C-alpha positions as CSV (number, residue, x, y, z in Angstrom):
1,M,92.1,124.1,110.6
2,G,91.5,120.4,110.1
3,K,91.5,118.5,106.8
4,A,88.5,118.5,104.6
5,S,86.0,115.7,105.0
6,L,85.8,113.1,102.2
7,Q,82.9,113.0,99.7
8,R,80.3,110.4,100.5
9,Q,80.9,107.4,98.2
10,L,77.4,105.8,98.6
11,P,74.1,107.2,97.3
12,D,71.9,109.0,99.8
13,N,69.6,106.1,100.2
14,E,72.3,103.6,101.2
15,A,74.3,102.9,104.4
16,K,77.1,100.4,105.1
17,A,79.0,98.7,107.8
18,V,82.2,96.8,107.7
19,G,83.2,93.9,110.0
20,R,87.0,93.4,110.1
21,M,89.1,90.6,111.5
22,I,86.3,88.0,111.7
23,R,87.9,84.8,112.7
24,T,86.8,82.5,110.0
25,S,87.7,81.7,106.4
26,P,86.2,83.9,103.7
27,Q,84.7,80.8,102.0
28,K,82.7,79.9,105.2
29,L,81.7,83.5,105.8
30,N,80.5,83.9,102.2
31,L,78.0,81.0,102.7
32,V,76.3,83.0,105.4
33,A,76.5,86.3,103.4
34,Q,74.8,84.6,100.5
35,L,71.9,83.8,102.8
36,I,71.0,87.4,103.3
37,R,71.8,89.1,100.0
38,G,68.7,90.8,98.4
39,K,66.5,90.2,101.4
40,K,64.6,92.7,103.5
41,A,66.6,93.7,106.6
42,E,64.1,92.3,109.0
43,Q,64.0,88.9,107.2
44,A,67.8,88.8,107.1
45,L,68.0,89.4,110.8
46,N,65.6,86.5,111.5
47,D,67.5,84.2,109.2
48,L,70.8,85.0,111.0
49,T,69.2,84.6,114.4
50,F,68.1,81.0,113.7
51,S,71.1,80.0,111.6
52,R,73.1,77.1,113.0
53,R,76.5,78.4,111.8
54,R,78.8,80.0,114.3
55,V,79.8,82.9,112.1
56,A,76.1,84.0,111.7
57,V,76.5,85.8,115.1
58,D,79.2,88.1,113.6
59,V,77.3,88.6,110.4
60,K,74.2,89.6,112.5
61,K,76.3,92.2,114.4
62,V,77.5,93.8,111.2
63,L,74.0,93.8,109.7
64,Q,72.6,95.5,112.9
65,S,75.4,98.1,112.7
66,A,74.5,98.8,109.0
67,I,70.8,99.2,110.0
68,A,71.8,101.5,112.9
69,N,74.0,103.6,110.6
70,A,71.1,103.9,108.1
71,E,68.7,105.1,110.9
72,N,71.0,107.3,112.9
73,N,73.4,108.8,110.4
74,H,71.4,108.9,107.2
75,N,67.8,109.2,108.5
76,L,66.5,106.2,106.5
77,D,63.4,104.3,107.2
78,V,64.3,101.0,108.9
79,D,61.2,99.2,107.7
80,S,62.0,99.7,104.0
81,L,65.6,98.6,104.1
82,I,67.0,95.7,102.0
83,V,70.4,94.1,102.0
84,S,71.6,95.3,98.6
85,E,75.2,94.1,99.0
86,A,77.0,91.6,101.3
87,Y,80.5,90.8,100.2
88,V,83.5,89.1,101.8
89,G,87.2,89.7,101.5
90,K,90.4,88.2,102.8
91,N,92.2,89.6,105.8
92,L,95.2,88.6,107.9
93,V,96.3,84.9,108.0
94,M,97.9,83.7,111.2
95,K,100.5,81.0,110.5
96,R,101.1,78.2,113.0
97,F,103.1,75.0,113.0
98,R,102.4,71.5,114.3
99,A,105.1,69.1,115.1
100,R,105.1,66.0,112.9
101,A,107.1,62.8,112.7
102,K,110.8,62.7,112.1
103,G,111.4,66.3,113.1
104,R,109.2,67.7,110.4
105,A,106.6,70.4,110.8
106,A,103.1,71.0,109.2
107,R,101.9,74.4,108.5
108,I,98.5,75.5,109.9
109,L,96.8,78.6,108.4
110,K,94.3,80.4,110.5
111,P,92.6,82.9,108.2
112,F,90.6,86.1,109.1
113,S,87.9,87.7,106.9
114,Q,86.3,91.1,106.3
115,L,82.6,91.5,105.7
116,T,80.9,94.6,104.1
117,I,77.2,94.9,104.2
118,V,75.3,97.7,102.3
119,V,71.6,98.4,103.0
120,R,69.4,100.4,100.7
121,E,66.1,102.1,101.3
122,V,63.5,101.1,98.7
123,E,60.1,102.6,98.1
124,E,57.3,100.3,99.1
125,K,55.3,99.0,96.1
126,A,51.6,99.7,96.6
């Protein structure tokens, strides 16, 4: 006598993964998310592997999770996946203070971000 499961919000040919509490600003994370939007999943993984940005490691983990969800939970073909959506949102902001001259304080904001990646299976064009 549990509660009823929710309706699936994505179409049958899509799968998603969400990375929460990624320790970087949304602006920096979005630069890496732009890099993979619309690309084939395999090409996106290669781009993230050789990217010099620190946050690319976290984006790669979320992308691998989305690919695994597509394969294991929704029985989609891994070779025909593309990154249909990759969007970034704000999350928690840690607030810290730094001592300054004459008894003053300067505020330091340490933002966190949230990343959502949706992969879609597309038919191969012959």
